[in-house]
VMD Tcl script that builds the backbone (N, CA, C; Angstrom):
set m [mol new atoms 534]
animate dup $m
set s [atomselect $m all]
$s set {name element resname resid chain x y z} {
  {N N MET 1 A -40.212 22.754 84.904}
  {CA C MET 1 A -39.972 23.999 84.182}
  {C C MET 1 A -41.165 24.298 83.287}
  {N N THR 2 A -41.530 25.543 83.241}
  {CA C THR 2 A -42.601 25.996 82.353}
  {C C THR 2 A -42.189 25.750 80.914}
  {N N ASP 3 A -43.153 25.439 80.086}
  {CA C ASP 3 A -42.885 25.283 78.662}
  {C C ASP 3 A -42.269 26.579 78.136}
  {N N PRO 4 A -41.171 26.492 77.362}
  {CA C PRO 4 A -40.523 27.721 76.882}
  {C C PRO 4 A -41.462 28.644 76.097}
  {N N VAL 5 A -42.343 28.091 75.305}
  {CA C VAL 5 A -43.264 28.927 74.524}
  {C C VAL 5 A -44.179 29.709 75.459}
  {N N ASP 6 A -44.684 29.060 76.498}
  {CA C ASP 6 A -45.529 29.746 77.480}
  {C C ASP 6 A -44.734 30.800 78.253}
  {N N ALA 7 A -43.491 30.457 78.615}
  {CA C ALA 7 A -42.652 31.412 79.349}
  {C C ALA 7 A -42.390 32.654 78.500}
  {N N ILE 8 A -42.114 32.471 77.221}
  {CA C ILE 8 A -41.879 33.610 76.327}
  {C C ILE 8 A -43.122 34.491 76.250}
  {N N ALA 9 A -44.288 33.874 76.124}
  {CA C ALA 9 A -45.536 34.639 76.040}
  {C C ALA 9 A -45.777 35.426 77.330}
  {N N GLU 10 A -45.554 34.796 78.478}
  {CA C GLU 10 A -45.778 35.458 79.761}
  {C C GLU 10 A -44.786 36.596 79.989}
  {N N LEU 11 A -43.510 36.336 79.707}
  {CA C LEU 11 A -42.483 37.355 79.921}
  {C C LEU 11 A -42.654 38.536 78.979}
  {N N SER 12 A -42.958 38.267 77.718}
  {CA C SER 12 A -43.113 39.367 76.765}
  {C C SER 12 A -44.343 40.203 77.088}
  {N N GLU 13 A -45.414 39.562 77.552}
  {CA C GLU 13 A -46.598 40.328 77.953}
  {C C GLU 13 A -46.280 41.204 79.165}
  {N N ALA 14 A -45.550 40.652 80.125}
  {CA C ALA 14 A -45.168 41.424 81.310}
  {C C ALA 14 A -44.255 42.595 80.918}
  {N N MET 15 A -43.374 42.359 79.939}
  {CA C MET 15 A -42.480 43.426 79.479}
  {C C MET 15 A -43.269 44.546 78.834}
  {N N VAL 16 A -44.219 44.209 77.965}
  {CA C VAL 16 A -45.044 45.234 77.310}
  {C C VAL 16 A -45.806 46.037 78.359}
  {N N THR 17 A -46.378 45.375 79.333}
  {CA C THR 17 A -47.122 46.054 80.394}
  {C C THR 17 A -46.216 46.997 81.184}
  {N N LEU 18 A -45.057 46.496 81.618}
  {CA C LEU 18 A -44.133 47.305 82.413}
  {C C LEU 18 A -43.644 48.519 81.638}
  {N N TYR 19 A -43.198 48.306 80.413}
  {CA C TYR 19 A -42.642 49.408 79.634}
  {C C TYR 19 A -43.721 50.430 79.284}
  {N N THR 20 A -44.931 49.967 79.028}
  {CA C THR 20 A -46.026 50.890 78.751}
  {C C THR 20 A -46.343 51.724 79.985}
  {N N GLU 21 A -46.432 51.077 81.150}
  {CA C GLU 21 A -46.725 51.787 82.396}
  {C C GLU 21 A -45.645 52.808 82.732}
  {N N ARG 22 A -44.393 52.471 82.466}
  {CA C ARG 22 A -43.279 53.361 82.819}
  {C C ARG 22 A -42.971 54.368 81.720}
  {N N GLY 23 A -43.584 54.186 80.547}
  {CA C GLY 23 A -43.359 55.113 79.443}
  {C C GLY 23 A -41.974 55.007 78.846}
  {N N ILE 24 A -41.407 53.798 78.840}
  {CA C ILE 24 A -40.075 53.592 78.276}
  {C C ILE 24 A -40.162 52.672 77.066}
  {N N LEU 25 A -39.153 52.759 76.227}
  {CA C LEU 25 A -39.110 51.975 74.996}
  {C C LEU 25 A -37.867 51.105 74.961}
  {N N ALA 26 A -38.002 49.954 74.332}
  {CA C ALA 26 A -36.889 49.024 74.153}
  {C C ALA 26 A -36.529 48.912 72.682}
  {N N ALA 27 A -35.301 48.497 72.437}
  {CA C ALA 27 A -34.841 48.091 71.109}
  {C C ALA 27 A -34.143 46.750 71.288}
  {N N THR 28 A -34.157 45.948 70.243}
  {CA C THR 28 A -33.459 44.668 70.275}
  {C C THR 28 A -32.411 44.635 69.177}
  {N N ALA 29 A -31.317 43.952 69.444}
  {CA C ALA 29 A -30.266 43.701 68.462}
  {C C ALA 29 A -29.987 42.204 68.525}
  {N N GLU 30 A -30.495 41.485 67.544}
  {CA C GLU 30 A -30.476 40.027 67.618}
  {C C GLU 30 A -29.654 39.401 66.504}
  {N N SER 31 A -28.879 38.416 66.891}
  {CA C SER 31 A -28.126 37.633 65.921}
  {C C SER 31 A -28.716 36.221 65.885}
  {N N CYS 32 A -28.319 35.344 66.790}
  {CA C CYS 32 A -28.748 33.939 66.712}
  {C C CYS 32 A -30.250 33.744 66.878}
  {N N THR 33 A -30.953 34.702 67.446}
  {CA C THR 33 A -32.405 34.579 67.603}
  {C C THR 33 A -33.174 35.154 66.423}
  {N N GLY 34 A -32.509 35.834 65.527}
  {CA C GLY 34 A -33.117 36.273 64.276}
  {C C GLY 34 A -34.411 37.058 64.392}
  {N N GLY 35 A -34.570 37.843 65.440}
  {CA C GLY 35 A -35.773 38.661 65.594}
  {C C GLY 35 A -36.843 38.056 66.481}
  {N N MET 36 A -36.538 36.940 67.119}
  {CA C MET 36 A -37.542 36.268 67.949}
  {C C MET 36 A -37.969 37.089 69.158}
  {N N VAL 37 A -37.058 37.889 69.726}
  {CA C VAL 37 A -37.423 38.712 70.886}
  {C C VAL 37 A -38.404 39.798 70.455}
  {N N ALA 38 A -38.073 40.483 69.384}
  {CA C ALA 38 A -38.978 41.525 68.876}
  {C C ALA 38 A -40.322 40.918 68.476}
  {N N ALA 39 A -40.294 39.745 67.865}
  {CA C ALA 39 A -41.545 39.084 67.470}
  {C C ALA 39 A -42.387 38.733 68.694}
  {N N ALA 40 A -41.748 38.252 69.749}
  {CA C ALA 40 A -42.487 37.906 70.968}
  {C C ALA 40 A -43.142 39.145 71.569}
  {N N ILE 41 A -42.427 40.251 71.567}
  {CA C ILE 41 A -42.980 41.490 72.118}
  {C C ILE 41 A -44.170 41.959 71.283}
  {N N THR 42 A -44.022 41.916 69.961}
  {CA C THR 42 A -45.089 42.425 69.091}
  {C C THR 42 A -46.268 41.470 68.970}
  {N N ASP 43 A -46.198 40.325 69.618}
  {CA C ASP 43 A -47.366 39.438 69.703}
  {C C ASP 43 A -48.467 40.048 70.562}
  {N N HIS 44 A -48.127 41.079 71.343}
  {CA C HIS 44 A -49.073 41.637 72.311}
  {C C HIS 44 A -49.608 42.995 71.875}
  {N N ASP 45 A -50.890 43.179 72.113}
  {CA C ASP 45 A -51.540 44.461 71.860}
  {C C ASP 45 A -50.825 45.539 72.665}
  {N N GLY 46 A -50.605 46.665 72.049}
  {CA C GLY 46 A -49.945 47.767 72.740}
  {C C GLY 46 A -48.433 47.722 72.667}
  {N N ALA 47 A -47.885 46.789 71.916}
  {CA C ALA 47 A -46.427 46.652 71.838}
  {C C ALA 47 A -45.746 47.911 71.318}
  {N N SER 48 A -46.452 48.703 70.534}
  {CA C SER 48 A -45.839 49.928 70.006}
  {C C SER 48 A -45.515 50.927 71.110}
  {N N HIS 49 A -46.081 50.749 72.292}
  {CA C HIS 49 A -45.771 51.614 73.429}
  {C C HIS 49 A -44.575 51.096 74.224}
  {N N ALA 50 A -44.051 49.919 73.829}
  {CA C ALA 50 A -42.949 49.307 74.569}
  {C C ALA 50 A -41.719 49.039 73.708}
  {N N LEU 51 A -41.917 48.885 72.406}
  {CA C LEU 51 A -40.815 48.535 71.506}
  {C C LEU 51 A -40.658 49.594 70.429}
  {N N ASP 52 A -39.455 50.155 70.334}
  {CA C ASP 52 A -39.166 51.122 69.283}
  {C C ASP 52 A -38.807 50.416 67.991}
  {N N ARG 53 A -37.857 49.488 68.049}
  {CA C ARG 53 A -37.427 48.774 66.838}
  {C C ARG 53 A -36.564 47.581 67.213}
  {N N GLY 54 A -36.409 46.716 66.214}
  {CA C GLY 54 A -35.542 45.563 66.362}
  {C C GLY 54 A -34.576 45.496 65.197}
  {N N PHE 55 A -33.335 45.165 65.501}
  {CA C PHE 55 A -32.307 44.980 64.491}
  {C C PHE 55 A -31.983 43.486 64.422}
  {N N VAL 56 A -32.073 42.901 63.247}
  {CA C VAL 56 A -31.622 41.529 63.054}
  {C C VAL 56 A -30.288 41.627 62.336}
  {N N THR 57 A -29.226 41.306 63.066}
  {CA C THR 57 A -27.868 41.463 62.549}
  {C C THR 57 A -27.156 40.116 62.619}
  {N N TYR 58 A -27.567 39.241 61.742}
  {CA C TYR 58 A -27.061 37.872 61.756}
  {C C TYR 58 A -25.611 37.810 61.289}
  {N N SER 59 A -25.254 38.585 60.290}
  {CA C SER 59 A -23.883 38.566 59.768}
  {C C SER 59 A -23.032 39.628 60.461}
  {N N ASN 60 A -21.726 39.440 60.380}
  {CA C ASN 60 A -20.822 40.463 60.913}
  {C C ASN 60 A -20.984 41.769 60.147}
  {N N ALA 61 A -21.204 41.675 58.825}
  {CA C ALA 61 A -21.401 42.887 58.023}
  {C C ALA 61 A -22.611 43.670 58.521}
  {N N ALA 62 A -23.681 42.977 58.883}
  {CA C ALA 62 A -24.871 43.650 59.408}
  {C C ALA 62 A -24.586 44.272 60.770}
  {N N LYS 63 A -23.824 43.584 61.609}
  {CA C LYS 63 A -23.473 44.150 62.915}
  {C C LYS 63 A -22.713 45.460 62.739}
  {N N MET 64 A -21.818 45.483 61.753}
  {CA C MET 64 A -21.045 46.704 61.503}
  {C C MET 64 A -21.922 47.795 60.894}
  {N N ALA 65 A -22.687 47.459 59.863}
  {CA C ALA 65 A -23.474 48.470 59.138}
  {C C ALA 65 A -24.644 49.008 59.949}
  {N N MET 66 A -25.364 48.142 60.623}
  {CA C MET 66 A -26.586 48.563 61.302}
  {C C MET 66 A -26.352 49.037 62.738}
  {N N LEU 67 A -25.340 48.478 63.397}
  {CA C LEU 67 A -25.126 48.792 64.812}
  {C C LEU 67 A -23.815 49.504 65.083}
  {N N GLY 68 A -22.961 49.627 64.078}
  {CA C GLY 68 A -21.691 50.306 64.262}
  {C C GLY 68 A -20.654 49.502 65.024}
  {N N VAL 69 A -20.815 48.167 65.073}
  {CA C VAL 69 A -19.817 47.339 65.749}
  {C C VAL 69 A -18.516 47.412 64.951}
  {N N ASP 70 A -17.421 47.614 65.628}
  {CA C ASP 70 A -16.115 47.764 65.001}
  {C C ASP 70 A -15.660 46.436 64.379}
  {N N GLY 71 A -15.275 46.487 63.120}
  {CA C GLY 71 A -14.819 45.289 62.408}
  {C C GLY 71 A -13.596 44.670 63.038}
  {N N GLU 72 A -12.707 45.510 63.551}
  {CA C GLU 72 A -11.505 44.995 64.210}
  {C C GLU 72 A -11.864 44.220 65.477}
  {N N LEU 73 A -12.866 44.694 66.203}
  {CA C LEU 73 A -13.340 43.981 67.390}
  {C C LEU 73 A -13.872 42.607 67.000}
  {N N LEU 74 A -14.671 42.569 65.941}
  {CA C LEU 74 A -15.200 41.289 65.469}
  {C C LEU 74 A -14.073 40.342 65.069}
  {N N ASP 75 A -13.054 40.862 64.406}
  {CA C ASP 75 A -11.922 40.037 63.984}
  {C C ASP 75 A -11.108 39.547 65.177}
  {N N THR 76 A -11.001 40.385 66.201}
  {CA C THR 76 A -10.153 40.075 67.353}
  {C C THR 76 A -10.812 39.083 68.318}
  {N N VAL 77 A -12.061 39.343 68.702}
  {CA C VAL 77 A -12.702 38.509 69.739}
  {C C VAL 77 A -13.814 37.629 69.195}
  {N N GLY 78 A -14.262 37.885 67.980}
  {CA C GLY 78 A -15.335 37.091 67.397}
  {C C GLY 78 A -16.703 37.629 67.766}
  {N N ALA 79 A -17.668 37.295 66.932}
  {CA C ALA 79 A -19.031 37.798 67.134}
  {C C ALA 79 A -19.645 37.302 68.434}
  {N N VAL 80 A -19.282 36.101 68.850}
  {CA C VAL 80 A -19.853 35.526 70.071}
  {C C VAL 80 A -18.915 35.846 71.226}
  {N N SER 81 A -19.106 37.043 71.780}
  {CA C SER 81 A -18.255 37.524 72.860}
  {C C SER 81 A -18.992 38.602 73.642}
  {N N GLY 82 A -18.547 38.821 74.843}
  {CA C GLY 82 A -19.134 39.870 75.660}
  {C C GLY 82 A -18.902 41.252 75.082}
  {N N GLU 83 A -17.713 41.461 74.516}
  {CA C GLU 83 A -17.403 42.762 73.942}
  {C C GLU 83 A -18.347 43.094 72.788}
  {N N VAL 84 A -18.615 42.119 71.944}
  {CA C VAL 84 A -19.505 42.363 70.808}
  {C C VAL 84 A -20.949 42.498 71.284}
  {N N ALA 85 A -21.360 41.696 72.253}
  {CA C ALA 85 A -22.723 41.831 72.788}
  {C C ALA 85 A -22.937 43.230 73.350}
  {N N GLY 86 A -21.947 43.739 74.084}
  {CA C GLY 86 A -22.051 45.095 74.623}
  {C C GLY 86 A -22.103 46.142 73.525}
  {N N ALA 87 A -21.251 45.974 72.506}
  {CA C ALA 87 A -21.235 46.927 71.393}
  {C C ALA 87 A -22.541 46.881 70.612}
  {N N MET 88 A -23.117 45.707 70.462}
  {CA C MET 88 A -24.407 45.587 69.772}
  {C C MET 88 A -25.503 46.334 70.531}
  {N N ALA 89 A -25.549 46.142 71.845}
  {CA C ALA 89 A -26.573 46.817 72.656}
  {C C ALA 89 A -26.384 48.330 72.603}
  {N N GLU 90 A -25.139 48.788 72.727}
  {CA C GLU 90 A -24.867 50.227 72.670}
  {C C GLU 90 A -25.211 50.795 71.294}
  {N N GLY 91 A -24.925 50.041 70.240}
  {CA C GLY 91 A -25.259 50.479 68.890}
  {C C GLY 91 A -26.753 50.581 68.674}
  {N N ALA 92 A -27.494 49.604 69.188}
  {CA C ALA 92 A -28.956 49.642 69.058}
  {C C ALA 92 A -29.538 50.826 69.825}
  {N N LEU 93 A -29.000 51.090 70.997}
  {CA C LEU 93 A -29.474 52.226 71.787}
  {C C LEU 93 A -29.200 53.538 71.054}
  {N N ALA 94 A -28.014 53.672 70.502}
  {CA C ALA 94 A -27.626 54.905 69.810}
  {C C ALA 94 A -28.395 55.119 68.509}
  {N N ARG 95 A -28.844 54.038 67.893}
  {CA C ARG 95 A -29.508 54.131 66.589}
  {C C ARG 95 A -31.019 53.954 66.686}
  {N N SER 96 A -31.555 54.253 67.851}
  {CA C SER 96 A -32.994 54.118 68.069}
  {C C SER 96 A -33.469 55.229 68.992}
  {N N ASP 97 A -34.755 55.236 69.248}
  {CA C ASP 97 A -35.334 56.148 70.224}
  {C C ASP 97 A -35.618 55.428 71.537}
  {N N ALA 98 A -34.969 54.294 71.724}
  {CA C ALA 98 A -35.208 53.462 72.900}
  {C C ALA 98 A -34.468 53.988 74.124}
  {N N ASP 99 A -34.967 53.584 75.282}
  {CA C ASP 99 A -34.331 53.859 76.562}
  {C C ASP 99 A -33.467 52.689 77.002}
  {N N VAL 100 A -33.803 51.495 76.504}
  {CA C VAL 100 A -33.118 50.255 76.857}
  {C C VAL 100 A -32.936 49.445 75.580}
  {N N ALA 101 A -31.756 48.849 75.419}
  {CA C ALA 101 A -31.519 47.959 74.281}
  {C C ALA 101 A -30.905 46.665 74.794}
  {N N VAL 102 A -31.389 45.561 74.253}
  {CA C VAL 102 A -30.849 44.255 74.597}
  {C C VAL 102 A -30.280 43.627 73.336}
  {N N SER 103 A -29.160 42.926 73.480}
  {CA C SER 103 A -28.550 42.249 72.339}
  {C C SER 103 A -28.313 40.780 72.670}
  {N N ILE 104 A -28.279 39.988 71.598}
  {CA C ILE 104 A -28.040 38.551 71.726}
  {C C ILE 104 A -27.109 38.130 70.600}
  {N N THR 105 A -26.036 37.428 70.952}
  {CA C THR 105 A -25.146 36.844 69.956}
  {C C THR 105 A -24.654 35.513 70.505}
  {N N GLY 106 A -24.819 34.464 69.725}
  {CA C GLY 106 A -24.454 33.156 70.238}
  {C C GLY 106 A -24.377 32.089 69.180}
  {N N ILE 107 A -24.165 30.877 69.655}
  {CA C ILE 107 A -24.039 29.717 68.785}
  {C C ILE 107 A -25.194 28.770 69.108}
  {N N ALA 108 A -26.189 28.768 68.233}
  {CA C ALA 108 A -27.384 27.957 68.455}
  {C C ALA 108 A -27.254 26.546 67.892}
  {N N GLY 109 A -26.258 26.312 67.056}
  {CA C GLY 109 A -26.029 24.972 66.528}
  {C C GLY 109 A -26.899 24.631 65.333}
  {N N PRO 110 A -26.852 23.435 64.857}
  {CA C PRO 110 A -26.079 22.345 65.447}
  {C C PRO 110 A -24.573 22.469 65.220}
  {N N GLY 111 A -24.144 23.221 64.222}
  {CA C GLY 111 A -22.714 23.416 63.978}
  {C C GLY 111 A -22.258 24.745 64.523}
  {N N GLY 112 A -20.988 25.059 64.257}
  {CA C GLY 112 A -20.446 26.360 64.605}
  {C C GLY 112 A -19.752 26.439 65.946}
  {N N GLY 113 A -19.873 25.422 66.760}
  {CA C GLY 113 A -19.239 25.453 68.065}
  {C C GLY 113 A -17.768 25.084 67.995}
  {N N SER 114 A -17.064 25.380 69.089}
  {CA C SER 114 A -15.652 25.029 69.208}
  {C C SER 114 A -15.391 24.648 70.668}
  {N N ASP 115 A -14.144 24.271 70.963}
  {CA C ASP 115 A -13.805 23.942 72.347}
  {C C ASP 115 A -13.977 25.134 73.275}
  {N N THR 116 A -13.652 26.333 72.774}
  {CA C THR 116 A -13.749 27.526 73.615}
  {C C THR 116 A -15.132 28.172 73.566}
  {N N LYS 117 A -15.869 27.923 72.486}
  {CA C LYS 117 A -17.227 28.455 72.348}
  {C C LYS 117 A -18.132 27.340 71.834}
  {N N PRO 118 A -18.544 26.451 72.752}
  {CA C PRO 118 A -19.382 25.329 72.315}
  {C C PRO 118 A -20.793 25.773 71.938}
  {N N VAL 119 A -21.471 24.924 71.190}
  {CA C VAL 119 A -22.880 25.173 70.884}
  {C C VAL 119 A -23.612 25.407 72.204}
  {N N GLY 120 A -24.431 26.438 72.235}
  {CA C GLY 120 A -25.153 26.815 73.452}
  {C C GLY 120 A -24.552 28.021 74.142}
  {N N THR 121 A -23.377 28.484 73.679}
  {CA C THR 121 A -22.756 29.679 74.234}
  {C C THR 121 A -23.485 30.902 73.678}
  {N N VAL 122 A -24.040 31.713 74.559}
  {CA C VAL 122 A -24.777 32.902 74.135}
  {C C VAL 122 A -24.393 34.060 75.053}
  {N N TRP 123 A -24.078 35.189 74.425}
  {CA C TRP 123 A -23.777 36.422 75.148}
  {C C TRP 123 A -24.926 37.403 74.973}
  {N N PHE 124 A -25.226 38.127 76.021}
  {CA C PHE 124 A -26.280 39.139 76.041}
  {C C PHE 124 A -25.659 40.469 76.462}
  {N N GLY 125 A -26.161 41.537 75.890}
  {CA C GLY 125 A -25.768 42.873 76.308}
  {C C GLY 125 A -27.018 43.686 76.598}
  {N N VAL 126 A -26.926 44.578 77.569}
  {CA C VAL 126 A -28.020 45.497 77.865}
  {C C VAL 126 A -27.414 46.883 78.043}
  {N N ALA 127 A -27.886 47.817 77.245}
  {CA C ALA 127 A -27.465 49.208 77.368}
  {C C ALA 127 A -28.708 50.038 77.648}
  {N N SER 128 A -28.548 51.082 78.444}
  {CA C SER 128 A -29.690 51.942 78.754}
  {C C SER 128 A -29.253 53.390 78.805}
  {N N SER 129 A -30.228 54.252 78.701}
  {CA C SER 129 A -29.956 55.684 78.769}
  {C C SER 129 A -29.745 56.142 80.211}
  {N N PHE 130 A -29.909 55.254 81.179}
  {CA C PHE 130 A -29.829 55.638 82.589}
  {C C PHE 130 A -28.850 54.796 83.393}
  {N N GLY 131 A -28.016 54.006 82.722}
  {CA C GLY 131 A -27.063 53.174 83.452}
  {C C GLY 131 A -25.951 52.692 82.551}
  {N N SER 132 A -25.055 51.917 83.117}
  {CA C SER 132 A -23.933 51.405 82.340}
  {C C SER 132 A -24.350 50.144 81.572}
  {N N THR 133 A -23.549 49.786 80.594}
  {CA C THR 133 A -23.806 48.597 79.782}
  {C C THR 133 A -23.418 47.357 80.573}
  {N N LEU 134 A -24.293 46.375 80.535}
  {CA C LEU 134 A -24.054 45.103 81.206}
  {C C LEU 134 A -23.934 44.007 80.158}
  {N N VAL 135 A -23.092 43.018 80.425}
  {CA C VAL 135 A -23.017 41.841 79.567}
  {C C VAL 135 A -23.152 40.597 80.425}
  {N N LEU 136 A -23.706 39.570 79.829}
  {CA C LEU 136 A -23.990 38.334 80.537}
  {C C LEU 136 A -23.759 37.173 79.587}
  {N N LYS 137 A -23.106 36.138 80.073}
  {CA C LYS 137 A -22.870 34.935 79.272}
  {C C LYS 137 A -23.690 33.785 79.840}
  {N N ARG 138 A -24.321 33.058 78.948}
  {CA C ARG 138 A -25.041 31.844 79.333}
  {C C ARG 138 A -24.526 30.689 78.479}
  {N N GLU 139 A -24.432 29.534 79.082}
  {CA C GLU 139 A -24.074 28.327 78.344}
  {C C GLU 139 A -25.228 27.350 78.501}
  {N N PHE 140 A -26.098 27.346 77.499}
  {CA C PHE 140 A -27.273 26.481 77.522}
  {C C PHE 140 A -26.884 25.069 77.082}
  {N N GLU 141 A -27.533 24.085 77.686}
  {CA C GLU 141 A -27.307 22.712 77.250}
  {C C GLU 141 A -27.765 22.575 75.811}
  {N N ASP 142 A -27.053 21.747 75.075}
  {CA C ASP 142 A -27.360 21.578 73.664}
  {C C ASP 142 A -28.499 20.575 73.493}
  {N N HIS 143 A -29.709 21.084 73.660}
  {CA C HIS 143 A -30.906 20.287 73.405}
  {C C HIS 143 A -31.493 20.653 72.049}
  {N N GLY 144 A -30.649 21.151 71.163}
  {CA C GLY 144 A -31.086 21.514 69.823}
  {C C GLY 144 A -31.199 23.010 69.638}
  {N N ARG 145 A -31.181 23.391 68.384}
  {CA C ARG 145 A -31.206 24.789 67.981}
  {C C ARG 145 A -32.432 25.535 68.520}
  {N N ALA 146 A -33.603 24.936 68.393}
  {CA C ALA 146 A -34.829 25.602 68.842}
  {C C ALA 146 A -34.775 25.874 70.341}
  {N N PHE 147 A -34.300 24.907 71.115}
  {CA C PHE 147 A -34.208 25.070 72.563}
  {C C PHE 147 A -33.273 26.221 72.925}
  {N N ILE 148 A -32.088 26.257 72.316}
  {CA C ILE 148 A -31.113 27.306 72.624}
  {C C ILE 148 A -31.683 28.671 72.274}
  {N N ARG 149 A -32.348 28.770 71.143}
  {CA C ARG 149 A -32.926 30.050 70.739}
  {C C ARG 149 A -34.051 30.465 71.695}
  {N N GLN 150 A -34.896 29.522 72.092}
  {CA C GLN 150 A -35.983 29.847 73.022}
  {C C GLN 150 A -35.432 30.291 74.374}
  {N N MET 151 A -34.418 29.603 74.877}
  {CA C MET 151 A -33.835 29.979 76.163}
  {C C MET 151 A -33.162 31.350 76.072}
  {N N SER 152 A -32.613 31.669 74.901}
  {CA C SER 152 A -32.015 32.984 74.686}
  {C C SER 152 A -33.080 34.077 74.717}
  {N N VAL 153 A -34.224 33.819 74.108}
  {CA C VAL 153 A -35.324 34.788 74.127}
  {C C VAL 153 A -35.806 34.998 75.564}
  {N N ILE 154 A -35.954 33.923 76.297}
  {CA C ILE 154 A -36.382 34.024 77.696}
  {C C ILE 154 A -35.404 34.883 78.490}
  {N N THR 155 A -34.115 34.625 78.328}
  {CA C THR 155 A -33.101 35.393 79.059}
  {C C THR 155 A -33.155 36.869 78.682}
  {N N ALA 156 A -33.279 37.166 77.388}
  {CA C ALA 156 A -33.345 38.566 76.948}
  {C C ALA 156 A -34.565 39.274 77.534}
  {N N LEU 157 A -35.701 38.600 77.546}
  {CA C LEU 157 A -36.909 39.204 78.116}
  {C C LEU 157 A -36.757 39.417 79.616}
  {N N GLU 158 A -36.135 38.463 80.306}
  {CA C GLU 158 A -35.884 38.638 81.739}
  {C C GLU 158 A -34.980 39.847 81.988}
  {N N LEU 159 A -33.964 40.017 81.141}
  {CA C LEU 159 A -33.082 41.180 81.273}
  {C C LEU 159 A -33.842 42.482 81.033}
  {N N LEU 160 A -34.683 42.503 80.004}
  {CA C LEU 160 A -35.488 43.700 79.735}
  {C C LEU 160 A -36.390 44.033 80.925}
  {N N LEU 161 A -36.979 43.020 81.520}
  {CA C LEU 161 A -37.833 43.254 82.689}
  {C C LEU 161 A -37.022 43.771 83.870}
  {N N GLU 162 A -35.866 43.175 84.105}
  {CA C GLU 162 A -35.028 43.589 85.231}
  {C C GLU 162 A -34.561 45.033 85.063}
  {N N ILE 163 A -34.041 45.368 83.898}
  {CA C ILE 163 A -33.538 46.716 83.666}
  {C C ILE 163 A -34.698 47.717 83.605}
  {N N GLY 164 A -35.784 47.339 82.953}
  {CA C GLY 164 A -36.945 48.227 82.843}
  {C C GLY 164 A -37.567 48.550 84.174}
  {N N GLY 165 A -37.506 47.607 85.107}
  {CA C GLY 165 A -38.055 47.841 86.440}
  {C C GLY 165 A -37.307 48.919 87.200}
  {N N GLY 166 A -36.025 49.118 86.847}
  {CA C GLY 166 A -35.231 50.137 87.509}
  {C C GLY 166 A -35.124 51.436 86.722}
  {N N ALA 167 A -35.833 51.499 85.607}
  {CA C ALA 167 A -35.751 52.684 84.751}
  {C C ALA 167 A -36.545 53.837 85.331}
  {N N PRO 168 A -36.008 55.038 85.188}
  {CA C PRO 168 A -36.821 56.196 85.574}
  {C C PRO 168 A -37.976 56.353 84.594}
  {N N GLU 169 A -39.127 56.707 85.108}
  {CA C GLU 169 A -40.286 56.900 84.228}
  {C C GLU 169 A -40.090 58.150 83.397}
  {N N ARG 170 A -40.555 58.080 82.155}
  {CA C ARG 170 A -40.531 59.258 81.283}
  {C C ARG 170 A -41.658 60.191 81.684}
  {N N SER 171 A -41.455 61.480 81.471}
  {CA C SER 171 A -42.553 62.412 81.711}
  {C C SER 171 A -43.522 62.355 80.534}
  {N N ASP 172 A -44.730 62.870 80.717}
  {CA C ASP 172 A -45.738 62.815 79.659}
  {C C ASP 172 A -45.289 63.518 78.378}
  {N N SER 173 A -44.407 64.505 78.502}
  {CA C SER 173 A -44.000 65.265 77.321}
  {C C SER 173 A -43.015 64.520 76.432}
  {N N ASP 174 A -42.412 63.455 76.965}
  {CA C ASP 174 A -41.447 62.724 76.142}
  {C C ASP 174 A -41.645 61.219 76.269}
  {N N ASP 175 A -42.900 60.782 76.215}
  {CA C ASP 175 A -43.186 59.364 76.433}
  {C C ASP 175 A -42.838 58.475 75.253}
  {N N GLY 176 A -42.513 59.034 74.110}
  {CA C GLY 176 A -42.044 58.246 72.984}
  {C C GLY 176 A -43.118 57.482 72.263}
  {N N SER 177 A -44.321 57.457 72.786}
  {CA C SER 177 A -45.381 56.695 72.109}
  {C C SER 177 A -46.091 57.599 71.126}
  {N N GLY 178 A -46.642 56.966 70.142}
  {CA C GLY 178 A -47.391 57.815 69.249}
  {C C GLY 178 A -47.368 57.363 67.901}
}
mol reanalyze $m
mol bondsrecalc $m
mol representation Tube
mol addrep $m
């Protein structure tokens, strides 16, 4: 397996290139990764042509205030769920100028896990202006907090690349860059 740090650098560079070429913008809504996806993207020259903004919504209060996630939903299913991941992605899309939004909510450890949601459980959401919202669950092996967070960043970048590859290109009059 490629070193996670190298994989993140390669994937984020490919994402910036793809989104710049297609004239589309991304937004991130991150909980357990604390802004690592947005940071990886902005490591590259030209990132302003690919990333509109990133939301770091570590607390439930932040998820509600910044992304409009329903408090009752959080109380009912918990922050680490497909429903909340989808709502986070949809909230980021609605509160940005992005064409695609990716969200991450999970349990990176070392504590916080349970029998039903063990450490390493991470949910991802992807919302776009040209398709339906998708959610994906991953259960990463517990090789420590840093590993789980890095694997989450890799997965989010892979999702951005997959969805961005199918995005309709923006016309020159509304390319969002500038």
